[in-house]
N, C-alpha and C positions, 0 to 999 in steps of 0.2 A: 916713462912715468907709469906706474901702475894705477889701478882704480883706487886702491887704498890711499895712495899718495895724493891723487887728484881731489878726493873729497876733503882733504885738509889743505887745499890750495884754492886760489881764486876760480878754478874751473868747476868748483862744486855747484855753484848756483845755476849756471847755464846747463850743466849736466843733469842735475835733478829736475830743473824746470821742464826740460824737454821730455824727460821720463814721465813727469806728472801729466803733461799735455797729451802724450801718446796714450797713456793709461786711460785718461778720460775719454778720448775718442774711441778706444777699444770697447769700453763699457757701453758707450752710446750705441755703437754698431751692434753689439751683442744683444742689447735690449730691442733694437729695431728688428734684428733677425727673428727673435721670438715673436714680436708683435706682428710682423708681416707674414709669419708662417713660412719662413725659409726652410730649405731642406736640412735634414739632420746633419749632413756632412758640413754644411756651412756653419751651423751653430757650434758643432764640436770643434771645428778649426778656430773659430773666433774665441771660444772658451779657453782652449789650450794656449793660444797666443796671448790672451789676457793674463793667464796664470804665469806664463814665462816672463812677461813684462813686469808683473808684480814682484817676482823673485829678483829680477834685475834691479828693482828699486829698493826692495827690502834689505838685501844683503849690504849694499853700501850704507844704508841707514843704520844697520846693526853695527858696522865698524865705527860709524860716526858716534854712536852711543857709548863706545868704549872710551871716549875722551872725558876723563873726570874733571878736567879744568874748563871744559866748554870754550876752548879758544880755537882760533883758526889755525894757528901754527903751534901746537903743543910741543914742548920739549921735555922729555924725549917723545918721539912719535909713538902713538899707541900701537900695540901689536896687532897683526892681522888676525881676524877671527875666522874668516872663511877663505877657502882657496879661490873662490870666485873673484874676490877683490885683489888677488895677486895678479890677475890678468892685466895686460896693458890697457890703458884707458882708451886707446884707439879701437879696441875690440868693442867696448861699450858704445862708442860713437858710431862704429860701423853698424851695430845692431839697431841703434836708433834710426839711422838713415834707412836701413833695410825695412824697419817697421813702418816708417813714414811712407815708403814706396808701396808696401803691402796695403796700408790703410787707404792710400790714394786709389789703388785699384779696387779695393772693397767698396769705397764710397761711390766710385763710378759704376760698379756693378749694381749697387743698391739703387742708384738713380735710373739705370736702364730697367731694372726689375720693376720699379714702381710705375714707370711709364707703360710697361707691357702687361702688368698684372694688377688686379684690384687689391688695394691695401686699405687699412683703416684710414690712413690719411687721404687717399683718393676718394673713398666713400664720403668722408666728411666734406671734402672740397666739392664733390658733386652735389651733396645736399645743400651746401651753401649757395650753389648757383640756381637752385629751384626757386620759382616765383611764389611757391606756397610755403607756409611754415610747417615744419615737422619736428616733433619731439618724442622721445621714448623715455618712459619713466618706469621705475619699479612699482610694485603693487602698493607700497607705502607712500608713493608720491615723489620719491627722489628721482630727479631727472638725470639720466645717464648720457643722453645725446640730444642735441638740439641744433638746428641750423641758424643762420643769421636772421632770417625773416621772423622766426618765432621769438628769438631773443630780442629783436627790435620791438616787436609787439609787446613783449613782457616789460620792457623798459618804459613804454608809454603807459602801461597799466600800473606797474608796481614800482618803477624807478630803478630797477636792477634786472640783471639777466635772469633767465628762467632756471631756477634751481629746485623749486618745490611746486609740484603740480597743484596741490590743494590750495596754496596761496594764490596761484594764477587763476584757478576756477572761481575763487571768491572775488577776485578783482574784476573778472569778466562781467559781473553783474552791474558794474559801474560803466557809464558811457566813456568812450575814449576821449581824452581832453584834446581840444584844439584840433580836431580832425573830422573830416566828413567821410572817412572810409567806412565801409561795411564789411565785416568779416564773418565768415561762416565757420564755426568750430565744430569738429567731429571727434568724438572719443570712441575708440574701439580697442580690442585686445589683439596682441601680437605675441608670437612665440618664437624663440631662437635659442638653440643649444639646450633645449629642454627647460628653459626658463620663460616665465610669462611676464610680459611687459604691457604697459598702457601706452597706446599710441595716440598722440594728439595731432590733428591736422587743422591748420588754419588757412582758409582760402579767401582771397580778396574778391568779394562779389560786389564791389562798388558800382561797376558799370551795369551788372545785371539788376541790382536794386534800383538804379536810376531808370533803367528800361521798364522795370515792373511798375514803378510809380507813374511813368509816362503812359503805360498801357491802362493803368487804373483810371487816370484822368480821361483818356480817350474812351474808355468803357462808360464812364459817367456821361460824357457827351453823347455817345451813341444811344445810351439808355434814354436820355432826354429826347433825342431825335426820334427814337422808336415810339416813345409815348406820344409825341406830337403827331407823328404819322398815323398812329392808331386813332387819335382823336379826329384827325383830318379824314381818315377813311370812313369813320362813323358819320361825320358831317357830309362827306361826299355822297354817301348812300342817300341821305335826305335830299341833297341837291339833285341827284339823278332822278329820284322819284318825282320831285317837284317839276323837273324839266319834262319828264314823260307825261305828267298830268297836264302841264301847260301845252305841250304839243298836241295831246288828245283834244283838249278844249279848243285849241285853234282849228284843228281839223273839223270838229263838230260845228264850230261857228262858220267856217267856210262852207260846210255842207248846208247849214241853215240859209246862208246867202244864196247858194245855188237853187235851193228849193223855193225861196221867195221869188227868184227870177223866173223859175219855171211856172210857179203859180200865176205870176203876172201874165206870162205868155198864154197860159191856159185860159185865163179870163178873157183875153183878147181873141184867142183862136183855139177853142177846145179841141178841135180835131188834130192839132199839131202835137199834143202831149198825151201820153198814155195815162189815163185817169187812175187806173188801179195802181201803177207804179208810183205816181205822185202821191196818192193817199197813203201808201205804205211808207214812203219816205217821210211824210209829215208825221205819221204815227211814231216811227222810230225816233225821230228827232225830238218830238215833244216828250216822249218817255224819258230820254236821257236828260233833257233840261229839267224836268220835274224832279228826277232823282237827285241831280246835282244841287237843286234848290233846297231839297229837304235835308241834305247833309249839313253837319255842323261846320260852318266855315269861320268859326271864331278864331281869334289869335291864340297861339300856343302859350301854355303856362310856362314862364321862365323857370320856376322852381322845378317843374316836371322835367324840363330840358336839362337842368343842372344835375338832377338825380340820375337821369338817363346817361349823361356824359360820364358821371362818376362810375356808374356801373360798367360803362364801356371800357374804362381803363383799369378795371379790377378793384375799385375802392367801394366798400360797403358803407353806406351813410345811415346813421341811427339818429333820428331827431326826437328829442323829448321836449314837451311843452306845447304851447299853442302858437302855431305859426300864423303870420298875417295872411288874410284871405286874398288881398289884392293890394295894389298901390305900390308906392316907392319902397316901402319896407320889405315887401316880398321880393322885389327886384334886387335890393341890396343883399338879402339873404341868399338869393340864387347866385349872385356874383361871388359872394364869399365862399359858398360851397364849391363853385367852379374852381376858384383859386386855391383853396385849401386841399381839395382832392388832387389837384395837379402837383402841389408841393409835397403832399404825402408820398406820392409815387416817386417824385424826383429826389427828395432829400432824406427819406427814411425807408426802413424795411417794412413799414406797416401797410396793412390793406384795409384799415378801418378808420372812419371819421365819425366822431360823436359831435352832435350839434344840440346845444341846450338853448331854448328860447324862454325868456322869463321877463316879467314886468317888475320894475323897481320903482320905489317912491310911494307916495300916498295919494289918495283921491281916486276917483273913477275915470275922470276924463284926462287929466294931465299926469302921465306916467312915463318913465324911461323904459324903452324897449331895448332889451339886451340880448345879443347873440354871442354865445361862447362856442367856438369851434376848436376842437382838439383832436390830434391824431392819436389813435390807440394802437394796441398791439395787433399781432396777426390773429385774424378771425375774431376780433373784438376783445381779446385778452390784453391785459396791461403788459407792457414790455419796456425795458429801459431804452433810452434813446442815445444815439451817438452824438454827443454835444459838438464834437469837432466838425461833423457834417452839417449840423443845423446852424453852426456859427457862420457858415458860408452864405446863408440866406440874407440877401440884401433887398431893401424895398425899391425894386425897380420893376418895370414891366407891369405884370398883373397886380402885384401888391400895391404899387404906386397908383395904378388906376383905381383900385378898390378904395384906397384911402381918399383919393380925390372925390369919388362918388359919395363916400360917407360924409366927408367934411362939407361937401356942397349942400347936403341936407341938414347941416348943423349938428352932425354927430361926431363921435370920437372913435378912434381905432387904436388898439394896443396889440403889438406883436411881441410874443415871447418865444425865444428859441435857444435859451441857455441849456435847459435840460429836456424840454419838450416843445413841440410845435403847437402853439396856441394863439388864436386871434380872438380878441374881445371887442365887439362893436356895440357902442351904446348910442341910441337915437333918443334925443331928449324931447319931451313934450309932443309926442306923436300920438294922435288918436287913431287907433286901428281896430278893425274888426278881425277876430282871430277864429281859427278852427283847430280843434284838437286832433293830434296825429298820434 
């Protein structure tokens, strides 16, 4: 049976189906050879093999087209159009078998080549294994290559894979939904084969961001501890000086006791004591005691102490109005300055505290004394406050103690920390003497 006779017999379908399948595989391998950069010999061989297989398919189809009745068994049988179809059908089957063997070898060679050489497929697979997202786009924003990570990130932002870089950049401005991940996106230029591309890199920095937040919290605590240590050091200097003075006074008092004993012995037995040395010791002791008596030994002013402490921690205090000269009101003002200066350093970036003292109400004897304490900007200038930091201020410790002190004297205290740190203390019906500052 010839090929011409076989195409008008039941053998036509398997014969042509095998040819179609082999032709498809040959075209796929030829495209892969050009894509992977195979040698010129390989590409030429696959091209010639493809062309020969196409001829083997086209010629039987040409004879088949000569059937005007379009029947499987036309009578009479159409004439042979090409010498090729006069060959035995076994020759075509033998070619198909030989082609299948060649394609099997070529496919195996392609697999070995891809394992030993970098190809487009291997580069894409390697990019997909990276933990960071990488994408390359043309200058107009059209994405030409992207790995799995960047496509997954694009789906979370836009609902689809990354195809347009401009759409992705617009979506980046919106927070990722239902995720606590933190990504760092980097855009730069890249060049390949004389063409310029935009390279997008997405790095998951969730752990680094968490560590940064933890360090910020620790830095806040360390700043608070440093401030408290600074205050302690200032107070410790006073304590040391007071201890030294106390030690000196104790030594003088002991010396006075010894002199008194020596004076008693001298009165009983003048020859047993050196009179000149005793008189000199009495003179020195009396001089010290008289000087100590003349010194101002009054109690320290609480307001002066509060201003000194504020200056020790770097806060400048500006007081306007007439402050109470003495009494409970002055102590409350001092306590308020102490607490506000501490919170200014602890919760804001300010170094200035303004204090306004004013009298409210009518009459000369019964008025409301009002203290308004507010943190200002650096060096006294006005500065916007960080509301998120101020919102963390709770009435505990010093603030709670200050409120207790105010309310115990029948006053009221209001704390504002939404946009600025401000304390308003109002003492009702307090008669005070004031001094202008």
